[in-house]
Every structure is written in structure tokens, then in C-alpha cells.
N, C-alpha and C positions, 0 to 999 in steps of 0.2 A: 401570722404565719407567712403570708405573701411578702411582707416587708422583710422578714428574715431571709427568705429565699432570694430576694432581689439584692439584699445587702451582702449576703454571704453565700453566693452561688456555689463556690467550690466546696465550702464546708457542708452545705446542705446536701450536695450530691454524694459527698464522702460519707455522711451520716446515713443516707439511704442505703448505700452499698454495704456499709458496716452492719446495719440492722438486718438486711437480707442475708448476709453471710452468717451472722449469729443465729438467725432463725433456721437456716439450712443445717448448720452444725448441731443445733439443739435436737433436730430430728435424726441426724445421722449418727451421733454418738451421745450416749447418756452422760458421759463424764464431762462434757463441755460446760454445761450450765451449773455445775456444782460449785459451792462456795469455795472449796479448796482450790479448784482450778482457776476461778476468777481472781481470787486474791493472789495466787501464785503468779498469774499473768501480770498483775499490777506491780508486785514486788520486783519481778525479774526484768520488767521493762521500764522501771523508774529511771534507770541510768540513761536509756535511749531518749527518754523524754527530756531529761536535763540537757543532754547533748543537743537535742533538736531545738530547744528554745534558744540556745546559744547560737546555733547555726542560723536560725531564723533571722536574728538581728543582722548577721552578715549578708544574708540574701536580700533583706529589705534595703540594705545600703548598696546593693548592686554588686556585691562581691561573692566569692565562694571560697570555702575553706575545706580542704581535704585532710588537713593534718591534725584535727582535734583528737582523734582516737589515739594517735601516737603521743600527742601532748599529754593525754591522761595517763598513759603508761609511764612517761618520763616523770610526771608529778608523783605517781605512786612510789617509784624508786627513791626519788629525792626525799619524799616524806618519811620513808622508813628510817633514813639516816638522820634527818633533822629531828625526828621524835626521839631517837636514841640519844642524840647529843644533848637534848634538853631534859632528859630524864623521863620521857614517856609521853607527856602532853595530855590532852583531853579533847573532847569533841569541839569545843569552842576554838581552841588553838589549831586543831586539825583543819577545820573549815577555813580559817583565816590563812593558814600556811598553804593549803592546797589551792585555794582560790587565788592567792597572790602569785604563786608559782605559775599557775595556768595563765593568769593574766599577762605575766611577763613573757611567756612563750607566744601568746597572741599578739603582744605589742611588737615582737620581733617580726612577725608576718606583716603587720601594719607599716613598720619602718621600711622594710624592704620594698613593699608595694609602692609606698609614697615616694621614697627617696630615689628609686631607680625607675619609676614609672613602668613597672612590669604588671601585667594582668594578674589578678589574684590567684587564679587556678594554677598558673605556672609557678608562682612563688610558693604556694602551699603544697604542691606536689614536690617541689624541691626541699622544703623544710620537712615534709613527711619523711623523705628518704634520709635527710641529714639527721633529724632527731632519732629516727629508728636505728640508723647505722651507728650513731654515737652511743646510743643506749646499749646495743648489742656488743659493741666493742668494749665498753667500760665494764659491763656486768657479765660478759661472756655467756649471756642467756640464762643466768642462774635464777632459780625460783626462790622466793623469799617467803618463809612461813612464820618466822618469829616476829609477829606484829604485836604492838602494845595491846593489852587485854581490852581496853576500851574500844579499840578499833576493830578487833576481830570478833568481839562478842555481839551477838544479834540483840538488837533493841526492839522489843515488841510493843507496839502501841495499842494493839487490840488482838485478841485471839478467842477462838471459839471451837469447841470440839463438835464435829459432825460425824455422821455415819461413814463418810469417806476419809476421815482423818481430821487433823487440826488445820483450821483456816486462820490466817493471821495477817495483820498489816504491820510492816516493819519501818524502821527509821528512814530508809531511802525514799519511801513514799511521801513522808512528811517533808523531806528536803526537796523532793521533786515539786511538791505543791508550792513551797516557798519560792523556788526558782521560777515557776510559772507565773506566780503573782508578781514577783519583782520584775520580770521581763515584760509582762503585760503593762505594768505601771510605767516602765521606761518608755515603751514604744507608743503608748496610747495617752498618757497623761503628763508628759513632760515636753518642754520645748525641744529638747534633744531628740526625742522620738519623732516629732514632726519633721525635724531637720533630716533625720535619717531617711524617712519616707521620701522627702523632697529630693534629697541627694541621689537616692537610688532610682527614682523615676526620671530625673533630668539633671545629671551632674553639672552640665555647663550652666543651666539656668540657676541651680543652687549656688554655684560659685559666683555668678554675677550678682546674686542676691546677698552675698556676703557670708555665706556658709563656708567654714573652713574645711577643705577636702581632707587635709591631714588629720584634723580632729575627728571627723566622722569615721575615717578608717581606723583610727586608734580606738575609738569607743566601740565600734562594731567588732573588730578582731580581739580587742581586749576583753570584751564581754564574753565572746565565744570561748576564749582561752580560760577565763574564770570558770565558766560552766563546765568546760572540759576537766579542769582540775578538781572541781567539786564532784563531778561524776566519777572520776577516777578513785577518789576517796570512798565513795559509796560502793563502787564495784568491788573494791578490796574487802569492804565490810560484808558484802554478800558472799563472796567466794572464800574469804578468810586466807587469802594468799595474794602475792604479787607475782605475776607471770609476764615476761616482756612481750610475748606475742599474743596474749589472750584477747586483746581488744582490737588487734589489727584485722581489717576486713569489714568491720561493722559500720564504718563511716559511710559507705555507699548505701546501705540499708537506711540509715538515718537521713541521708540526703534525699533518697527516694521518698521517704515518708513525709518530709517537710514539703517537698514539691507537690506530692499528692494532696497535701493539706491546703494548697492554694498559693504557696509562696512562688513568686515569679523569679526565674533565673536572671532575668534582666533587671531586677530590683524594683522597689517601690510598692510591693504588695506582699501581704502575709499576715497571719493572725495566730494567736496562741491556741485558739480553739481548733483551727485547722491543723496546727502542729500536733496537738494531742490526738486528734482523730486519725491523722496519717500514721503515727506510730502505732495506734491501736489497731488499725486495719492490717498493717504488716505483721504485728504480733499475733493477732487472732488467726490470720491466714496460716502462719507457721505452726501455731498451737493446734489448729484444726487438722492440718496435715499429719502432725505427729500422732494425734489421737486416732486418726483413721489408719495409721500404719503406712502412710505413703512415704516413699523414699525421701530422705532429706535433700537429695540432689534435685528433686523436683521443685523445691521451694523457690529457688531463684527464677525458674521458668514461670511459676505461677505469679510471683511478684511482678515480673516483667510484663505478663499479660494484663495484670490489674493496672499497672501504670499506663500501658497502651490504651486500655479501655477508658481510663480517666482522661487521658489526653484527647482521645477521639470523641469524647462526649463533652469536651470543654465548652462548646458553644451551645449546649442544650440548656434551654431556659426552663427550669423546674417551676418557676413562679407562673409561667404561662400555662404549664400543664395542669396546675391545680386551680387555675382561675377559670370559672365557668364562662363559656362563650355566650355573649349576648347577641341576640338577633337584632340586626339593624332595623331601624324604623323605615317603614315604607312611605 
């Protein structure tokens, strides 16, 4: 236990906060710990987790991406027309097309950052506006409902009838799990992953060691773009529609969740576990406020307070708190 606390201090603190919050909500509202509510939380936040693991790779590499939510919207629209052109498609084709389109948009960010030596947040804010403006100009803000049946039909992996209604696990949760495992393997069990951590922690030292800066940026932003595209495909499956403005504004919540999970804005640090716990904390907070009837306008304020609390306790050593003190020898 102490080894876990020392090896993953941010994740441990986040887990403690999440457990305390869940315990409070269980006492405050009887609907929170129901199977229907918990599975609904998992289904509805699977897209945020997919985004989060993509953004995690960028943060590890010392960058930041604000454009991934808009990229997901762009991918959704392009996918509608691509699938219509090829006669409908299926899930395998859909994931390949969406992932490939998202990766292409991510590589645009990487190219601009590397070629013009501009900091990533400036580039991605610019591409955020460029992608969104172009999307709205071409589509005129039209909503699309005529999706292929395989895309709009809910795929149930598990379901159970309870006194509160039907509880179920759907396809986006399985895709989320695959994305988490793939990202974990990339950053923890490949040479590329070790290079990403080294590059994010010390870019100049990594460059002198022979690590290609352009390649690291391409991998990080390409991976984030691919996750954005896949998440966009899953979001349309959940809502059964494509709406140009539906995903805008969620990028800051995802960024806050990843940073809460221990990823460092300066690069070189972050984990899949922390990513998932960060998204879970934000999701549980919002869900709890909704169940308690609190105004949705208070959500941002509460999330901000949680972030401030996490930052202010960043130097707190939980391992020391759970380690019994030994009396010194006389």
C-alpha cells in the first residue's frame, strides 16, 4: 500500500477524494449507488475517457491540445458523407475511417508546431477556431440524423433489469477500454513511450540524445487526433445524431480531469489510471449535483474548487500519513 502511495501520489489522492465523494453522495441521495445510475455514468463518460487518454499522450510529450473536441465534430461530419459514398460501411470501417481522419487533423497540429516553432497551445487554439469556423461555414450548422443503421443503433454488451429500470453496458465502454489499454501499452511498454516521457521532461536533453522532436510531436498529436476521431464516432452512436456544436466546450473539462489525474502541464508525467480517475471525479461531481437538484451553473464552480483543492494538496505525502511513526532509540 505504501509503495502504491509513493509511486502514484496524485492517483492515490484522487482515489481518496473520489471515495469520500461517493460515500457522501450515497448518504445524500438514494439514487446515486443504483446500478442504473452507475452504468449510465460509465456509458455517458466513455467518450471523455477516450479523449482524455489521447490528450494524456500530448501532455506527457510537453504539449497541449485544445482542438480535439472540434476535431471530433469535423470527423463526425466527414464520416457521414464517407459512409454514404461507400454504401453504408460497418463498425470496422467506421473505426478505421474515424481514427484515420482524426489522426490527419492531429498531424496538422504537429506540422504547424514543428515547422513554425510555435507553442502548442497557440497552434491548437488557432486550429480550434479554424476547424470550427470551416465546419460551420460548410455545413451551415445543419444537424444530421440520417446515419447508417449500424452507427445509430445501440449495441448492448450487457443489460439487467432492476427496480429502478434497465442497467446496461454499451459498445462505447468497450471501445473506451481498448483505447485505454492501447495507450497504456504505448506509453509504458514501448521505446516510443519512454522517448515521449523523456522528451516531455527535458526536450533539449532528449534532442541531444538523438530523439527526433518532429517525430515525438507527430506521434503525440497524431495519437490525440486518432482518439478524438474514435470518440466522435462513439458520441454519435450515443446521441444518434451529428450536431456541429454539441461537443464544443467539453475540452476544458477533459483537460482539467487529466491534470487532476496527475499529468503535468510541463510534460514528462501522467498515467492511464490517473486519467480515468480524473474523468470519474468530474463525472461523479456533475452527476451528484444533478441528483441533488443543484443548478447546473454551479458545476463549473465546484469543479474549479476541486481543482484548486487538488493543486493545494499536491505536496501532501499520503504515504507518510499512513506510515506509523516509530519512536527513536534512546
